[in-house]
C-alpha positions as CSV (number, residue, x, y, z in Angstrom):
1,M,0.2,0.1,0.0
2,T,1.1,3.4,-1.0
3,T,0.1,6.7,1.3
4,I,-0.7,9.3,-1.7
5,L,-1.8,13.0,-0.9
6,H,-3.9,14.9,-3.1
7,T,-3.8,18.7,-2.8
8,E,-6.3,21.2,-4.4
9,S,-6.5,25.1,-3.2
10,S,-9.3,25.7,-5.3
11,P,-13.0,26.4,-3.6
12,G,-14.9,25.4,-6.6
13,W,-16.2,22.6,-8.2
14,G,-15.9,21.6,-11.5
15,G,-14.1,19.2,-13.8
16,Q,-10.7,19.2,-12.3
17,E,-12.0,18.6,-8.9
18,M,-13.9,15.8,-10.4
19,R,-11.4,14.4,-11.4
20,V,-9.2,14.8,-8.2
21,H,-12.3,12.8,-6.5
22,L,-12.5,10.4,-8.9
23,E,-8.5,9.2,-8.5
24,L,-8.6,9.7,-5.0
25,I,-11.9,7.0,-4.7
26,G,-10.4,4.8,-8.0
27,L,-6.8,4.4,-6.2
28,R,-8.1,3.9,-2.6
29,E,-10.1,1.2,-4.4
30,R,-6.8,-0.7,-5.6
31,G,-5.4,-0.4,-2.2
32,H,-3.7,2.6,-1.7
33,R,-4.0,5.1,1.5
34,M,-5.5,8.2,-0.1
35,L,-5.0,11.7,1.5
36,L,-6.3,15.0,0.7
37,A,-5.6,18.4,1.7
38,C,-7.9,21.2,0.2
39,H,-9.8,24.1,1.0
40,P,-12.5,24.0,4.2
41,E,-15.5,25.0,2.5
42,S,-15.0,23.3,-0.8
43,E,-17.4,20.8,-2.3
44,L,-14.4,18.3,-3.2
45,A,-13.8,18.5,1.2
46,K,-17.8,17.5,1.4
47,R,-17.7,14.8,-0.9
48,A,-14.3,13.3,0.0
49,E,-15.7,12.9,3.4
50,R,-18.5,11.5,2.5
51,A,-16.9,9.2,0.8
52,G,-14.9,8.3,3.9
53,L,-11.6,10.0,2.8
54,E,-9.0,11.2,4.8
55,V,-9.1,15.0,4.7
56,W,-7.5,17.7,5.7
57,C,-9.1,21.2,5.8
58,L,-6.4,24.1,5.0
59,S,-6.4,27.8,4.3
60,F,-4.2,28.1,0.5
61,R,-4.4,31.9,0.8
62,R,-1.1,32.4,-0.6
63,P,1.8,31.0,-2.4
64,I,4.3,31.7,-0.2
65,D,3.4,30.9,3.3
66,P,6.1,29.9,5.6
67,R,3.6,28.8,8.2
68,L,1.7,26.5,6.4
69,T,4.6,25.1,4.5
70,W,5.5,23.8,7.8
71,Q,2.2,22.8,8.5
72,M,2.5,20.9,5.4
73,H,5.8,19.6,6.3
74,R,4.8,18.2,9.6
75,L,1.5,16.0,7.7
76,L,3.9,14.6,4.7
77,T,6.1,13.4,7.9
78,Q,3.9,12.0,10.6
79,E,1.9,10.3,7.7
80,R,4.3,9.0,6.2
81,V,3.4,10.4,2.5
82,E,5.1,8.3,0.1
83,L,4.3,10.8,-3.0
84,V,1.9,14.3,-3.5
85,N,0.0,14.8,-6.6
86,T,-0.7,19.0,-6.4
87,H,-3.5,20.6,-8.6
88,S,-3.8,24.4,-8.7
89,S,-1.0,26.9,-8.4
90,V,-1.4,27.9,-4.4
91,D,-1.0,24.6,-3.3
92,S,1.6,23.5,-5.5
93,W,3.6,26.1,-4.7
94,V,3.0,25.6,-0.9
95,V,3.2,22.1,-0.9
96,S,5.7,21.5,-3.1
97,L,7.9,23.6,-0.8
98,A,7.3,21.1,1.9
99,A,7.7,18.1,-0.1
100,R,10.8,19.2,-1.2
101,S,12.0,19.5,2.3
102,A,10.2,15.9,3.6
103,R,12.0,14.5,0.7
104,V,8.6,13.4,-0.9
105,P,8.5,13.2,-5.0
106,V,5.8,15.7,-6.4
107,V,3.4,15.4,-9.1
108,R,2.0,18.9,-10.8
109,T,-1.0,17.8,-12.4
110,R,-2.3,20.7,-15.3
111,H,-5.8,20.2,-15.9
112,L,-6.4,23.3,-18.2
113,S,-5.1,24.6,-21.5
114,V,-4.4,28.4,-19.8
115,P,-1.3,29.8,-21.6
116,L,1.9,29.5,-19.1
117,K,4.1,33.0,-18.9
118,R,7.5,32.1,-20.1
119,D,9.1,33.7,-16.4
120,P,11.2,32.6,-13.7
121,F,8.2,31.6,-11.4
122,S,6.6,29.2,-14.1
123,R,10.4,27.6,-14.6
124,L,10.4,27.4,-10.8
125,V,7.2,25.3,-10.3
126,Y,7.3,23.2,-13.5
127,W,11.4,22.8,-13.7
128,T,12.6,22.8,-10.0
129,L,10.0,22.0,-7.4
130,C,8.2,19.0,-9.1
131,D,9.6,16.1,-10.6
132,R,6.9,14.9,-12.6
133,I,4.4,16.9,-14.4
134,V,0.6,15.0,-15.6
135,T,-1.6,17.0,-18.1
136,T,-5.1,15.8,-19.0
137,G,-4.7,16.6,-22.8
138,E,-2.0,15.8,-24.8
139,A,-2.3,19.6,-26.5
140,I,-1.5,20.9,-22.7
141,R,2.0,18.6,-22.5
142,R,2.9,20.2,-26.1
143,H,2.0,23.8,-24.6
144,L,4.1,22.9,-21.5
145,L,7.1,21.6,-23.7
146,A,7.1,24.7,-26.3
147,K,6.7,27.4,-23.6
148,L,8.9,26.4,-20.8
149,R,11.5,24.2,-23.1
150,L,10.7,21.2,-20.5
151,N,12.5,17.9,-20.8
152,P,9.8,15.9,-22.4
153,S,10.6,13.0,-20.3
154,K,9.2,14.7,-17.6
155,V,5.8,15.6,-18.8
156,I,3.4,13.1,-19.7
157,S,-0.3,13.0,-20.7
158,I,-3.2,11.1,-19.1
159,P,-6.6,12.1,-20.3
160,T,-9.6,11.9,-17.3
161,G,-11.5,8.9,-17.6
162,V,-15.1,8.1,-17.4
163,D,-16.7,5.3,-15.8
164,L,-18.3,3.0,-18.3
165,R,-20.5,1.4,-15.6
166,Q,-22.5,3.9,-14.8
167,L,-22.5,5.3,-18.4
168,D,-23.8,2.8,-20.4
169,P,-26.5,3.5,-23.2
170,H,-28.2,0.1,-23.0
171,T,-29.1,0.3,-19.0
172,V,-30.1,4.5,-18.8
173,D,-32.3,6.3,-20.7
174,G,-33.6,9.8,-20.3
175,K,-37.4,9.2,-20.1
176,Q,-37.5,10.4,-16.4
177,V,-35.7,14.0,-17.0
178,R,-37.6,14.2,-20.5
179,H,-40.9,14.1,-18.1
180,E,-39.6,16.5,-15.6
181,L,-38.5,19.3,-18.1
182,G,-42.1,18.6,-20.3
183,V,-40.1,17.7,-23.3
184,Q,-42.3,15.2,-25.4
185,A,-39.8,12.1,-26.8
186,T,-40.0,13.3,-30.1
187,T,-39.1,16.7,-29.5
188,P,-35.3,17.8,-30.6
189,L,-33.3,18.6,-27.6
190,I,-29.8,20.0,-27.8
191,G,-27.9,20.5,-24.3
192,I,-24.8,22.0,-23.0
193,V,-23.4,20.4,-20.2
194,A,-20.8,22.3,-18.1
195,V,-19.8,24.8,-15.0
196,L,-21.4,28.0,-15.9
197,R,-17.8,30.0,-16.8
198,S,-17.0,32.5,-19.1
199,W,-14.9,30.4,-21.5
200,K,-17.5,27.8,-21.6
201,G,-19.0,29.7,-24.5
202,H,-22.7,29.8,-23.3
203,R,-23.0,33.0,-25.1
204,F,-22.2,31.4,-28.6
205,F,-24.4,28.6,-27.8
206,L,-27.3,31.0,-27.6
207,E,-26.4,33.3,-30.2
208,A,-27.2,29.7,-32.0
209,V,-30.5,29.0,-31.1
210,P,-32.6,31.6,-32.9
211,L,-30.5,30.4,-36.3
212,I,-31.5,26.9,-35.4
213,V,-34.9,27.2,-34.4
214,R,-35.5,28.8,-38.2
215,K,-34.5,25.3,-39.3
216,V,-36.0,23.1,-36.6
217,P,-39.0,25.3,-34.8
218,S,-39.9,22.3,-32.8
219,A,-36.3,22.5,-31.1
220,R,-35.7,23.2,-27.4
221,F,-32.3,23.8,-25.6
222,L,-30.9,22.7,-22.4
223,I,-28.4,24.4,-20.4
224,V,-27.0,22.0,-17.5
225,G,-24.5,23.4,-14.6
226,D,-24.2,26.2,-11.9
227,G,-21.4,28.6,-11.6
228,P,-20.2,32.2,-11.2
229,L,-22.5,33.0,-14.6
230,R,-25.7,31.7,-13.5
231,R,-27.2,35.2,-13.5
232,T,-25.7,36.2,-16.2
233,I,-27.1,33.6,-18.5
234,G,-30.3,34.0,-17.1
235,Q,-30.1,37.4,-18.0
236,W,-28.8,36.8,-21.4
237,I,-32.0,34.1,-22.0
238,E,-34.7,37.1,-20.9
239,Q,-32.8,39.6,-23.2
240,M,-33.0,37.5,-26.4
241,G,-36.3,36.3,-26.0
242,L,-35.6,33.0,-25.5
243,K,-37.2,32.4,-22.5
244,E,-39.9,29.9,-23.7
245,I,-37.4,27.3,-25.7
246,V,-34.2,27.7,-23.3
247,M,-34.0,25.7,-19.8
248,M,-31.6,26.0,-17.4
249,A,-31.7,22.9,-15.2
250,G,-28.9,23.7,-12.6
251,H,-26.2,21.0,-11.4
252,R,-27.5,17.7,-11.8
253,E,-26.1,14.5,-10.6
254,D,-27.8,12.5,-12.9
255,I,-25.8,13.5,-16.2
256,P,-25.8,9.9,-17.5
257,E,-29.9,10.4,-17.9
258,V,-29.4,14.1,-18.7
259,L,-26.9,12.8,-21.4
260,A,-29.5,10.4,-22.5
261,A,-32.2,12.8,-22.8
262,L,-30.4,14.9,-25.4
263,D,-30.6,14.4,-29.2
264,V,-27.5,16.4,-29.5
265,V,-24.8,17.3,-27.2
266,V,-22.3,20.7,-27.6
267,S,-19.7,22.0,-26.3
268,A,-19.5,25.7,-26.7
269,S,-15.9,26.6,-25.3
270,T,-13.2,29.3,-26.0
271,A,-10.7,28.8,-23.9
272,A,-9.1,26.8,-21.3
273,E,-10.1,23.6,-22.0
274,G,-8.3,20.2,-21.4
275,V,-10.1,17.2,-22.4
276,P,-13.7,18.2,-20.8
277,Q,-15.3,15.0,-19.1
278,A,-18.8,15.8,-20.2
279,L,-17.9,15.4,-23.8
280,L,-16.3,12.2,-22.9
281,Q,-19.2,11.3,-20.7
282,A,-21.5,12.2,-23.9
283,L,-19.3,10.0,-26.0
284,A,-19.7,6.5,-23.7
285,M,-23.7,7.7,-23.8
286,R,-23.6,7.0,-27.7
287,R,-24.7,11.2,-28.1
288,P,-23.7,13.2,-31.1
289,V,-21.5,16.0,-30.2
290,V,-20.5,19.4,-31.6
291,A,-17.7,20.9,-29.9
292,T,-15.0,23.7,-30.4
293,Q,-11.6,23.7,-31.6
294,V,-10.3,24.4,-28.1
295,G,-7.6,23.1,-25.8
296,G,-7.6,19.3,-26.1
297,I,-11.1,18.7,-27.4
298,P,-10.0,17.3,-30.4
299,E,-8.2,14.8,-28.9
300,A,-11.9,13.2,-28.2
301,I,-14.2,14.9,-30.7
302,R,-12.5,13.8,-34.0
303,H,-14.4,15.9,-36.9
304,E,-16.6,13.5,-38.7
305,E,-15.5,10.4,-36.9
306,T,-16.7,10.7,-33.2
307,G,-18.4,14.3,-33.5
308,L,-18.0,17.4,-35.5
309,L,-15.7,20.3,-34.9
310,V,-16.3,23.7,-35.6
311,S,-14.2,27.5,-34.5
312,H,-14.9,29.0,-31.3
313,G,-16.8,31.9,-31.2
314,D,-19.1,31.2,-34.1
315,P,-22.5,30.8,-33.6
316,V,-23.5,30.8,-37.3
317,A,-20.9,27.4,-37.6
318,L,-22.4,26.1,-34.4
319,A,-25.7,26.3,-35.2
320,A,-25.2,24.6,-38.9
321,A,-23.3,21.9,-37.4
322,I,-26.3,21.2,-35.2
323,T,-29.3,21.6,-37.5
324,S,-27.0,19.1,-39.9
325,L,-27.2,16.6,-37.1
326,L,-30.7,16.9,-36.3
327,S,-31.7,16.3,-40.1
328,D,-29.2,13.2,-40.3
329,P,-30.1,10.9,-37.1
330,D,-28.4,8.0,-38.9
331,R,-25.3,10.4,-39.1
332,G,-25.4,10.8,-35.6
333,A,-26.1,7.5,-34.4
334,S,-22.8,6.5,-36.4
335,L,-21.0,9.4,-34.6
336,G,-22.1,8.4,-31.4
337,N,-20.9,4.9,-31.7
338,A,-17.6,5.5,-32.7
339,G,-17.4,8.0,-29.8
340,R,-18.4,4.9,-27.6
341,R,-15.5,2.7,-29.1
342,L,-13.3,5.7,-28.5
343,V,-13.9,6.0,-25.2
344,E,-13.4,2.4,-24.5
345,K,-10.4,1.9,-26.2
346,E,-8.5,5.5,-24.6
347,F,-11.0,7.0,-22.0
348,A,-11.9,4.6,-19.6
349,V,-11.3,5.3,-16.1
350,E,-9.7,1.7,-15.5
351,T,-7.2,3.0,-18.1
352,M,-6.7,6.5,-16.2
353,L,-5.7,4.6,-13.3
354,D,-3.3,2.1,-14.7
355,R,-1.2,4.8,-15.8
356,L,-1.3,6.5,-12.9
357,E,-0.2,3.5,-11.1
358,V,2.7,3.0,-13.4
359,L,4.1,6.5,-13.0
360,Y,3.6,6.4,-9.3
361,A,5.3,3.2,-9.4
362,E,8.1,4.3,-11.4
363,M,8.1,7.7,-9.1
364,L,8.7,5.4,-6.1
365,T,11.0,3.6,-7.3
366,R,13.3,6.1,-8.4
367,N,13.5,8.3,-5.1
368,R,13.8,5.0,-2.8
369,A,17.0,4.3,-4.6
370,N,18.1,7.8,-4.4
371,S,17.3,7.8,-0.8
372,R,19.4,4.7,-0.4
373,S,22.4,6.5,-2.4
374,V,22.6,9.3,-0.2
375,V,25.4,8.6,2.4
376,P,25.5,10.2,5.5
377,S,27.9,13.3,6.2
378,S,30.4,11.9,9.3
379,P,30.0,13.8,12.6
380,P,32.1,16.4,13.6
381,G,35.0,15.3,15.1
382,S,35.3,11.9,13.6
């Protein structure tokens, strides 16, 4: 059994935090002791505690925090942590400094495709303070290598996996969701499942709605998720006169059923994406997908193979792609079937956990070998 600590300073709940939770649960089921240090008021902390994980609630306020770094050093030592995986900027600074002093190897997971600055701080984090870097997509890996000129062997892409047992189109259907929404079985339903953030492109999705309705008057639209733009998106719907055909469902836990209820799943993101879990889930449910060419999205949504890709920020192109799938259900079904096969082959949760275990084992073996090679200095006066 290996003792592994994950750290996450973000208080939010989105794809990044979901992946952390998925790794914690998955690796615990494989016999590892999994610890979590995170924001005390975060949804991640609540879910991890409910799952029976060992959770340390810490206030990660700033990157350089000597008191918290010392607290983390004591935690690493007392709990005999063998490996640390950090996930956000602030916790990466604090915990990596503590891990260095405790001689514990560090993995830095990079989830987003937000451009990095080529400055001394980025170099210190990615060159010096971590031993290996995991990205959630190959596009993010290529960006890090190009921007920071890292050794390619230090950076590995391990995309987030999805649980195919829960995402089974043979056993899950969307009848109850459609009944709840008041949408008939024959009514075309198009939806976007994402945290309500600026870069998720909800504005462009809404701008595409009138263009779609011109060709498919019966179409209805669903926005699933919660987040900082919830009120703003509601105002956009009101201002654009779309209240009768666009529904906001808020946060949902029944995502497989929601996806099963949709005729087309959309991602209109404009930036920052790795490989979004919602799109992988849609593919696993054999749903037709229209998405933008942003970040790692094309690694899963392969144009004309597992879905359709359009340029970001272009509601006309988005509407055209969606209406093309609505008018040709057989084509949509073919894309959905290909998407399921791709997820089974490359994006299953077991594949992700397998690759993480291989990486962790390699790092621990190297760390133990390095520890044995350190010769203690002779005491004074010898």
